[in-house]
C-alpha positions as CSV (number, residue, x, y, z in Angstrom):
1,M,14.7,-18.4,-7.5
2,I,16.1,-21.2,-9.7
3,K,16.7,-23.3,-6.6
4,Q,13.1,-22.8,-5.6
5,I,11.9,-23.8,-9.1
6,Y,14.0,-27.0,-9.0
7,S,12.4,-27.8,-5.6
8,A,9.0,-27.2,-7.0
9,L,9.7,-29.4,-10.0
10,K,11.0,-32.1,-7.7
11,V,7.9,-32.0,-5.5
12,S,5.6,-32.2,-8.5
13,K,7.7,-35.0,-10.1
14,S,8.3,-33.0,-13.2
15,I,4.7,-32.5,-14.1
16,W,5.5,-31.4,-17.7
17,I,7.4,-34.6,-18.3
18,F,4.6,-36.7,-16.8
19,F,2.3,-35.2,-19.3
20,F,4.2,-36.7,-22.2
21,I,5.0,-39.8,-20.4
22,I,1.4,-40.6,-19.7
23,L,0.7,-40.1,-23.4
24,L,3.5,-42.5,-24.2
25,A,2.3,-45.1,-21.8
26,A,-1.3,-44.8,-23.0
27,S,-0.1,-45.2,-26.6
28,A,1.9,-48.3,-25.7
29,K,-1.0,-50.0,-24.0
30,A,-3.2,-49.2,-27.0
31,G,-0.7,-50.8,-29.4
32,L,0.3,-47.5,-31.0
33,S,3.8,-46.6,-32.0
34,A,5.0,-45.4,-28.6
35,D,8.6,-46.1,-29.5
36,T,8.5,-43.8,-32.4
37,T,6.9,-41.0,-30.3
38,K,9.6,-41.5,-27.7
39,K,12.3,-41.2,-30.3
40,R,10.8,-37.9,-31.5
41,L,10.8,-36.6,-27.9
42,L,14.4,-37.6,-27.4
43,A,15.4,-36.1,-30.7
44,A,13.9,-32.8,-29.6
45,T,16.4,-32.6,-26.7
46,S,19.9,-31.3,-27.0
47,A,22.3,-33.9,-28.2
48,K,25.1,-32.0,-26.5
49,D,23.8,-31.8,-23.0
50,N,20.7,-33.9,-23.1
51,A,18.7,-31.1,-21.5
52,A,15.6,-29.2,-22.3
53,Y,14.1,-25.8,-21.3
54,I,10.6,-25.1,-20.2
55,T,8.9,-21.8,-19.3
56,L,6.8,-21.9,-16.1
57,E,3.9,-19.5,-16.2
58,P,3.0,-17.2,-13.2
59,N,0.6,-18.9,-10.8
60,V,0.1,-16.1,-8.3
61,V,-3.6,-15.2,-7.7
62,F,-4.6,-11.8,-6.3
63,P,-7.6,-11.6,-4.0
64,E,-10.7,-10.5,-5.9
65,V,-10.8,-7.0,-4.4
66,L,-7.2,-6.4,-5.3
67,A,-7.3,-7.7,-8.8
68,G,-6.2,-5.1,-11.4
69,N,-3.2,-3.9,-9.3
70,E,-0.9,-6.6,-10.6
71,Q,1.2,-4.5,-12.9
72,E,2.0,-1.9,-10.3
73,T,2.8,-4.3,-7.5
74,I,4.1,-7.7,-8.8
75,A,7.8,-6.8,-8.7
76,Y,7.5,-5.3,-5.2
77,I,5.6,-8.3,-3.9
78,E,8.2,-10.7,-5.4
79,K,11.1,-8.9,-3.8
80,F,9.4,-8.5,-0.5
81,S,8.5,-12.3,-0.4
82,E,12.1,-13.1,-1.0
83,N,13.7,-10.7,1.4
84,R,11.1,-10.9,4.2
85,R,10.2,-14.5,4.1
86,A,10.8,-15.1,7.8
87,Y,8.6,-12.1,8.7
88,L,5.8,-13.3,6.4
89,I,5.8,-16.8,7.9
90,R,6.0,-15.5,11.5
91,T,3.1,-13.0,10.8
92,F,0.9,-15.6,9.2
93,T,1.4,-17.9,12.1
94,R,0.5,-15.3,14.7
95,S,-2.4,-14.1,12.6
96,K,-4.3,-17.4,13.1
97,K,-5.2,-16.3,16.6
98,Y,-6.5,-12.8,15.6
99,F,-7.6,-12.8,12.0
100,P,-10.8,-14.9,12.4
101,K,-12.1,-12.5,15.0
102,V,-11.2,-9.5,13.0
103,T,-12.9,-10.9,9.9
104,T,-16.1,-11.4,11.8
105,I,-16.1,-7.8,13.0
106,L,-15.3,-6.5,9.5
107,K,-18.2,-8.5,8.1
108,K,-20.6,-6.9,10.6
109,H,-19.6,-3.5,9.2
110,D,-19.8,-4.7,5.6
111,L,-16.0,-4.2,5.1
112,P,-13.6,-6.2,2.9
113,Q,-11.9,-9.0,5.0
114,E,-8.6,-8.0,3.5
115,L,-8.5,-5.1,5.9
116,K,-7.6,-7.5,8.6
117,V,-3.9,-7.3,7.7
118,L,-3.8,-3.7,9.0
119,L,-3.7,-5.2,12.4
120,A,-0.4,-6.9,11.6
121,L,1.0,-3.7,9.9
122,E,-0.1,-1.5,12.7
123,S,1.0,-3.3,15.9
124,A,2.2,-6.7,14.9
125,F,-0.6,-8.0,17.2
126,N,0.9,-6.2,20.3
127,G,-1.9,-4.6,22.3
128,N,0.6,-2.6,24.4
129,A,2.3,-1.0,21.4
130,V,2.8,2.8,21.5
131,S,4.1,4.7,18.6
132,K,6.4,7.8,18.7
133,A,3.4,9.8,17.5
134,G,1.3,8.6,20.5
135,A,-0.8,6.0,18.7
136,V,-1.7,3.2,21.1
137,G,-2.8,-0.4,21.1
138,Y,-3.7,-3.1,18.6
139,W,-4.9,-0.7,15.9
140,Q,-2.6,2.2,16.8
141,I,-5.4,4.7,17.5
142,M,-4.6,8.3,18.3
143,D,-6.1,10.1,21.3
144,E,-8.4,12.2,19.1
145,V,-9.7,9.2,17.3
146,A,-10.2,7.3,20.5
147,K,-12.3,10.2,21.9
148,E,-14.3,10.5,18.6
149,Y,-15.2,6.8,18.7
150,G,-16.1,6.6,22.4
151,L,-13.0,4.7,23.7
152,K,-11.6,5.2,27.1
153,Y,-8.0,6.3,26.7
154,V,-5.0,7.6,28.6
155,T,-3.7,10.7,27.1
156,Q,-0.3,10.2,25.5
157,A,2.1,13.0,26.4
158,K,4.6,14.1,23.8
159,K,8.1,12.8,24.3
160,E,9.5,16.1,25.7
161,E,6.5,16.4,28.1
162,K,6.9,12.9,29.3
163,K,10.6,13.3,30.0
164,K,9.9,16.4,32.1
165,A,7.1,14.6,34.0
166,D,9.4,11.7,34.7
167,K,12.1,14.0,35.9
168,K,9.8,15.7,38.4
169,K,8.8,12.4,39.8
170,V,12.4,11.5,40.4
171,D,13.1,14.9,42.1
172,K,10.3,14.5,44.5
173,T,11.4,11.0,45.6
174,T,13.9,10.9,48.5
175,P,15.8,7.8,49.8
176,S,14.3,8.1,53.2
177,A,10.7,8.4,52.0
178,K,8.5,5.5,53.0
179,T,5.0,4.8,51.9
180,T,2.5,2.1,52.7
181,A,-0.2,3.4,50.4
182,K,-1.2,1.2,47.5
183,K,-0.5,2.4,44.0
184,P,-3.6,3.7,42.3
185,A,-4.9,1.3,39.7
186,A,-3.7,2.1,36.2
187,P,-6.4,3.9,34.2
188,K,-8.0,1.7,31.5
189,D,-7.1,2.3,27.9
190,D,-9.6,0.6,25.5
191,R,-7.1,0.8,22.7
192,K,-5.3,-2.0,24.4
193,N,-8.5,-4.1,24.5
194,F,-8.7,-6.3,21.4
195,N,-12.5,-6.4,20.9
196,K,-13.2,-2.7,21.8
197,S,-10.3,-1.4,19.6
198,T,-11.2,-3.6,16.7
199,Y,-14.8,-2.5,16.7
200,A,-13.6,1.1,16.8
201,A,-11.2,0.5,14.0
202,A,-14.0,-1.1,11.9
203,R,-16.2,1.9,12.5
204,Y,-13.4,4.3,11.6
205,L,-12.8,2.4,8.3
206,K,-16.5,2.3,7.5
207,D,-16.5,6.1,7.8
208,R,-13.5,6.3,5.5
209,S,-15.2,4.1,3.0
210,R,-18.1,6.6,2.8
211,N,-15.6,9.5,2.5
212,L,-13.6,7.7,-0.3
213,N,-16.3,6.0,-2.3
214,N,-15.4,2.6,-1.1
215,N,-12.0,2.7,-2.7
216,L,-10.0,0.1,-0.7
217,L,-6.5,1.4,-1.3
218,L,-7.5,5.0,-0.5
219,M,-9.1,3.8,2.7
220,V,-5.9,2.0,3.6
221,A,-3.8,5.1,2.8
222,S,-6.1,7.3,5.0
223,Y,-5.7,4.9,7.9
224,N,-2.0,5.6,7.8
225,C,-1.7,9.3,7.1
226,G,-5.3,10.6,7.8
227,I,-8.2,11.5,5.5
228,G,-7.0,15.1,5.2
229,N,-3.7,14.1,3.6
230,V,-5.5,11.8,1.2
231,W,-7.9,14.5,0.1
232,D,-5.0,16.9,-0.4
233,A,-3.2,14.3,-2.6
234,M,-6.4,13.8,-4.6
235,K,-6.7,17.5,-5.3
236,K,-3.0,17.7,-6.3
237,S,-3.5,14.8,-8.8
238,G,-5.8,17.1,-10.8
239,K,-8.1,14.2,-11.6
240,A,-11.9,14.1,-11.0
241,D,-11.9,10.6,-9.5
242,P,-8.3,9.6,-8.8
243,D,-7.3,6.2,-7.5
244,F,-4.3,5.3,-5.3
245,W,-1.9,5.1,-8.2
246,D,-2.9,8.6,-9.4
247,I,-2.1,10.2,-6.0
248,K,0.7,7.9,-4.8
249,A,3.4,10.5,-5.6
250,Y,1.7,13.1,-3.5
251,L,1.5,10.9,-0.3
252,P,4.1,10.5,2.4
253,S,6.7,7.9,1.5
254,E,5.7,6.0,4.7
255,T,2.1,5.8,3.4
256,Q,3.2,4.7,-0.1
257,A,5.1,1.8,1.5
258,Y,2.2,1.1,3.9
259,V,-0.3,0.5,1.0
260,M,2.2,-1.6,-0.9
261,N,2.8,-3.8,2.2
262,F,-0.9,-4.1,2.7
263,I,-1.3,-5.5,-0.9
264,T,1.8,-7.7,-0.4
265,L,0.6,-9.4,2.8
266,N,-2.8,-10.1,1.3
267,V,-1.4,-11.6,-1.9
268,V,1.2,-13.8,-0.1
269,F,-1.4,-15.0,2.5
270,H,-3.9,-15.7,-0.3
271,N,-1.2,-17.9,-2.0
272,Y,0.4,-19.2,1.3
273,E,0.7,-22.9,0.4
274,K,2.5,-22.1,-2.8
275,F,4.6,-19.5,-1.0
276,T,5.8,-21.9,1.7
277,G,6.1,-24.8,-0.8
278,N,8.4,-22.7,-3.0
279,T,6.1,-23.0,-6.0
280,L,4.8,-19.4,-6.1
281,L,5.7,-17.7,-9.4
282,F,5.2,-14.0,-10.1
283,T,6.7,-13.9,-13.6
284,P,7.3,-16.4,-16.4
285,T,10.4,-18.4,-15.5
286,R,12.6,-20.3,-17.9
287,V,14.0,-23.5,-16.3
288,K,16.6,-25.9,-17.6
289,I,15.8,-29.6,-17.1
290,E,18.9,-31.9,-17.1
291,N,19.0,-35.5,-18.4
292,V,15.6,-35.4,-20.1
293,A,16.1,-38.8,-21.8
294,G,16.9,-40.5,-18.5
295,K,13.9,-39.0,-16.8
296,I,11.6,-40.0,-19.6
297,A,13.0,-43.6,-19.6
298,E,12.8,-43.8,-15.8
299,E,9.2,-42.5,-15.6
300,T,8.1,-44.7,-18.5
301,T,9.5,-47.8,-16.9
302,S,7.8,-46.8,-13.7
303,L,4.4,-46.5,-15.4
304,N,4.8,-49.8,-17.1
305,D,5.6,-51.7,-13.9
């Protein structure tokens, strides 16, 4: 983190120092006692190591719909952004192809555009993705949901059933068997179609918004573990109108992480330039600036040239 801060300070050319330098330069041109001011500044630094300390304030900005969740998530987001930096950059780069289209469809359904990151969390933009549970496609839609929302789908057999079926196919095949018949065309699965599956996902999320009083984080949780599990967790919380943080402990651990990752991706992507430029700060950070006197003298000279 300190290395990143030093990088940020270098890029910004020591903004905090510039502030005082500009004042000094302005005073000098106006005929004021700039030298005296400069002496006071130098006197304020440590005579032993000629260094000074400054505290940089957090500059992370949450998307408006996620504001208010800072306290519960800031430490998680900071750790994730440090440990999964390559993943975040890779995901953001790939998202440029898909997110604009998803945002358009979400707007048509009057849904928050932040829901677009579910596409990255669900399938990493892979239309052919199939989960162990049998969810398929870009939005990892289960057979039952595909049927409910009018998508054509190919039933996903359970692992054990699929193994048995594959074994029977092998047993029926003989080395001498020859066939000239063309293989039948693979049945279509709309869950692998980007537009059709995205419209279905938007309709599903719109229904969840009605079920959950437009609570974004509860909607996200329900997309991962189902509306039934969210309702059960809400009852267990014992509160009349619980939010995600009230029911978090009663949800599956996978769903808890899923919602936290949803918030993380949105926050990092909302502050992407600062993130890639190593200037994104989540908490107040104390930084030591070496050779303050030399920097002031150098910058003052530069301003007077």
